C-alpha positions in Angstrom: 167.9 204.3 -107.9 166.6 202.2 -110.8 166.0 203.9 -114.3 162.2 204.0 -113.8 162.6 206.0 -110.6 165.2 208.3 -112.1 162.9 209.1 -115.1 160.0 209.8 -112.7 162.3 212.0 -110.6 163.5 214.0 -113.6 160.0 214.4 -114.9 158.9 215.8 -111.5 161.9 218.1 -111.5 161.1 219.4 -114.9 157.4 220.1 -113.9 158.6 222.0 -110.8 161.0 224.0 -112.9 158.2 224.8 -115.4 156.0 226.0 -112.5 158.8 228.2 -111.2 159.4 229.6 -114.7 155.7 230.5 -115.2 155.7 232.2 -111.8 158.8 234.3 -112.5 157.9 235.0 -116.2 155.9 238.2 -115.4 158.9 239.6 -113.4 161.3 238.8 -116.3 159.1 240.2 -119.1 157.0 243.1 -117.6 156.6 244.7 -121.1 154.8 241.6 -122.4 152.6 241.4 -119.4 151.5 245.1 -119.9 151.0 244.3 -123.6 148.7 241.4 -122.7 146.7 243.5 -120.3 146.4 246.4 -122.8 145.2 243.9 -125.5 142.5 242.5 -123.2 141.3 246.0 -122.2 141.3 247.2 -125.8 138.4 244.9 -126.7 136.1 246.5 -124.2 137.5 249.9 -125.0 136.8 249.5 -128.8 133.2 248.4 -128.1 132.5 251.3 -125.7 134.3 253.8 -128.0 132.2 253.1 -131.0 129.0 252.4 -129.0 129.0 255.1 -126.4 131.7 257.8 -126.8 131.4 258.9 -130.5 127.6 259.1 -130.6 124.5 258.6 -128.4 122.5 255.8 -129.9 120.7 252.6 -128.8 123.7 250.4 -127.8 122.0 247.1 -128.9 120.7 248.1 -132.3 122.6 251.3 -133.2 119.3 253.1 -134.0 117.8 256.1 -132.2 118.5 256.3 -128.5 114.9 256.4 -127.5 114.2 253.1 -129.4 116.0 251.3 -126.5 113.9 248.3 -125.3 114.3 249.2 -121.6 112.8 252.6 -122.2 109.8 251.2 -124.0 109.3 248.6 -121.2 109.1 251.1 -118.3 108.2 254.5 -119.8 104.5 253.8 -120.7 103.7 252.8 -117.1 105.4 255.9 -115.8 103.5 258.0 -118.3 100.1 256.6 -117.2 101.0 257.3 -113.6 102.0 260.9 -114.5 98.8 261.5 -116.4 96.7 260.3 -113.5 98.7 262.5 -111.1 98.2 265.5 -113.5 94.4 265.2 -113.0 94.9 265.5 -109.3 97.2 268.5 -109.9 94.5 270.2 -111.9 91.9 269.6 -109.2 94.3 270.8 -106.4 95.3 273.9 -108.4 91.7 274.8 -109.2 90.9 274.8 -105.5 93.9 276.8 -104.6 92.9 279.4 -107.2 89.3 279.5 -106.0 90.2 279.8 -102.3 93.5 281.8 -102.7 93.7 285.5 -102.0 95.9 288.1 -103.4 96.7 289.2 -106.9 100.3 288.0 -107.0 99.6 284.4 -105.7 101.6 281.8 -107.6 98.4 279.7 -107.9 96.6 281.9 -110.5 95.2 281.0 -113.8 97.6 283.2 -115.6 100.6 281.3 -114.2 99.2 277.7 -114.1 97.5 277.4 -117.5 100.7 277.7 -119.5 102.4 275.3 -117.0 99.5 272.8 -117.3 99.7 273.0 -121.1 103.5 272.5 -121.1 103.2 269.7 -118.5 100.7 267.9 -120.7 103.1 268.0 -123.6 106.1 267.0 -121.5 104.3 264.1 -120.0 102.8 262.6 -123.2 105.5 263.4 -125.7 108.8 263.1 -123.8 110.6 260.6 -126.1 110.4 262.6 -129.3 111.6 265.7 -127.5 114.5 263.8 -125.9 115.4 262.3 -129.3 115.5 265.8 -130.8 118.0 266.9 -128.2 120.0 263.7 -128.7 120.1 264.2 -132.4 121.4 267.8 -131.9 124.3 266.5 -129.8 125.0 263.7 -132.3 125.2 266.4 -135.0 127.8 268.3 -132.8 129.8 265.1 -132.4 129.8 264.4 -136.1 131.0 267.9 -136.8 133.8 267.5 -134.3 134.8 264.2 -135.9 134.9 265.9 -139.3 138.1 267.6 -138.2 139.8 264.2 -138.7 142.0 264.3 -135.6 140.1 261.6 -133.6 141.6 258.4 -135.0 140.1 255.0 -135.6 141.1 252.9 -132.6 142.2 250.0 -134.8 144.6 252.3 -136.7 145.7 253.9 -133.5 146.5 250.6 -131.8 148.4 249.3 -134.8 150.6 252.3 -134.7 151.3 252.2 -130.9 151.0 248.5 -130.0 153.7 247.3 -127.6 156.4 244.8 -128.6 159.7 243.7 -127.2 161.6 246.5 -128.9 159.8 249.3 -127.1 161.4 250.9 -124.1 160.1 251.8 -120.6 158.7 255.2 -121.7 156.6 253.5 -124.4 155.2 251.0 -121.9 154.4 253.7 -119.3 152.8 256.2 -121.5 150.8 253.7 -123.6 149.7 251.9 -120.4 148.6 255.2 -118.8 146.8 256.3 -121.9 144.8 253.1 -122.4 144.1 253.0 -118.7 142.7 256.5 -118.9 140.5 255.6 -121.8 139.3 252.6 -119.9 138.2 254.8 -117.1 136.5 257.1 -119.6 134.7 254.1 -121.1 133.4 253.2 -117.6 132.2 256.8 -117.2 130.3 256.5 -120.5 128.7 253.3 -119.4 127.4 255.2 -116.3 126.3 258.1 -118.5 124.3 255.8 -120.8 122.6 254.2 -117.8 121.8 257.7 -116.4 120.3 258.8 -119.7 118.1 255.7 -119.8 116.8 256.4 -116.3 116.2 260.1 -117.2 114.3 259.1 -120.4 112.1 256.7 -118.3 111.4 259.4 -115.7 110.8 262.2 -118.1 107.0 262.1 -117.6 107.5 262.6 -113.9 109.8 265.6 -114.6 107.0 267.0 -116.8 104.5 266.6 -113.9 106.9 268.3 -111.4 107.3 271.2 -113.8 103.5 272.0 -113.5 103.3 273.1 -109.9 105.4 276.1 -108.7 106.1 274.2 -105.5 107.8 271.3 -107.4 109.3 273.3 -110.2 112.8 273.3 -108.6 112.7 269.5 -108.7 112.0 269.5 -112.4 115.0 271.8 -112.8 117.2 269.2 -111.1 116.1 266.6 -113.7 116.8 269.0 -116.6 120.1 269.9 -115.1 121.2 266.3 -114.9 119.9 265.6 -118.4 121.7 268.6 -120.0 124.9 267.9 -118.2 125.1 264.3 -119.2 124.0 265.1 -122.8 126.3 267.9 -123.5 129.3 266.3 -121.9 129.8 264.1 -125.0 130.4 266.8 -127.6 132.4 268.9 -125.1 134.6 266.0 -124.2 135.0 264.9 -127.9 136.1 268.5 -128.7 138.8 268.3 -126.0 139.9 264.8 -127.3 140.1 266.1 -130.8 142.5 268.8 -129.7 144.6 266.3 -127.7 144.9 263.9 -130.6 145.8 266.8 -132.9 148.7 267.6 -130.5 149.7 263.9 -130.4 149.7 263.6 -134.1 152.7 265.9 -134.2 155.1 263.0 -133.8 155.4 259.3 -132.9 157.6 259.5 -129.8 156.3 258.2 -126.4 156.3 261.8 -125.1 153.6 262.7 -127.6 151.3 260.3 -125.8 151.4 262.8 -122.9 149.4 265.3 -125.0 146.5 262.9 -125.3 146.9 262.0 -121.7 146.7 265.7 -120.7 143.6 266.0 -122.8 142.1 263.1 -120.9 142.7 264.9 -117.6 140.8 267.9 -119.0 138.0 265.6 -120.3 137.3 264.3 -116.8 136.7 268.0 -115.6 134.1 268.7 -118.3 131.0 267.5 -116.4 131.9 269.6 -113.4 132.6 272.6 -115.7 129.1 272.2 -117.3 127.5 272.1 -113.8 129.5 275.1 -112.7 128.4 277.0 -115.8 124.8 276.2 -115.2 125.0 277.3 -111.5 126.5 280.6 -112.8 123.7 281.0 -115.3 121.1 280.4 -112.5 122.8 283.0 -110.3 122.7 285.5 -113.1 119.1 284.7 -113.8 118.2 285.2 -110.1 120.1 288.5 -110.1 118.3 289.7 -113.2 114.8 288.7 -111.8 115.6 290.5 -108.5 116.7 293.6 -110.4 113.5 293.6 -112.5 111.3 293.2 -109.4 113.2 296.1 -107.8 112.7 298.3 -110.9 109.0 297.4 -111.0 108.7 298.4 -107.3 110.4 301.7 -108.0 108.1 302.5 -111.0 105.0 301.5 -109.0 105.9 303.9 -106.2 107.2 306.7 -108.4 
């Protein structure tokens, strides 16, 4: 074998060894692989953390939530359609009142006039009302952050970033914690999209509120809105407690407190829905009791 062929053979051998080394490197350095994955996910997490989780604002501009360009692109057309449908509702209700019989019919002027007035307000002024509710939840979030236990993510990551000196527990707990917050970030992306859809369809909810036959559908809209809106301050409160427990030390085990708070956080939307169902059952029971009392007094 001449020198030229030998050099070419050695060069090919070195390239093959380099490919083998790059293939086996993740198995030889698992902590560095996890560190790289966490570093990549941290960028998205930071953007979502400050843009979605801490406050409810317009993600693009940081201004009021209802200033979102998508809302202003679709909501006016929905509002016009709801106003046109409201005219038909007034005509339909008027005929039902004229041709209906019975004192306690649900289509009576005493019941429908307040509903029509409220429906008109909800159809034509939904965005200011939604922004008032959003501002109230933002004030709750600011009050929770004033406790000082929820850290700045840049500071948190500088304290717990992985390096080669960290052991397996540090890798596992930090990886699980950041993965949990990534899942939470995805949940808040979905929450933001749901709130945008609810803001656009708010005039339709106002229209559905007008008629007694469709009032339950308006309640479904309000239930979804309240749940997605209040889950933010409720979850932040749980996270504030979890971080307060984690700040008690710097061992990997202390990550488990924040991880446990994450598990509770994911239960918050269901808990809000359960509380609302309980409130509705209590309301139904109270109304039934009042009707029964009214019946007893009338026949006394």
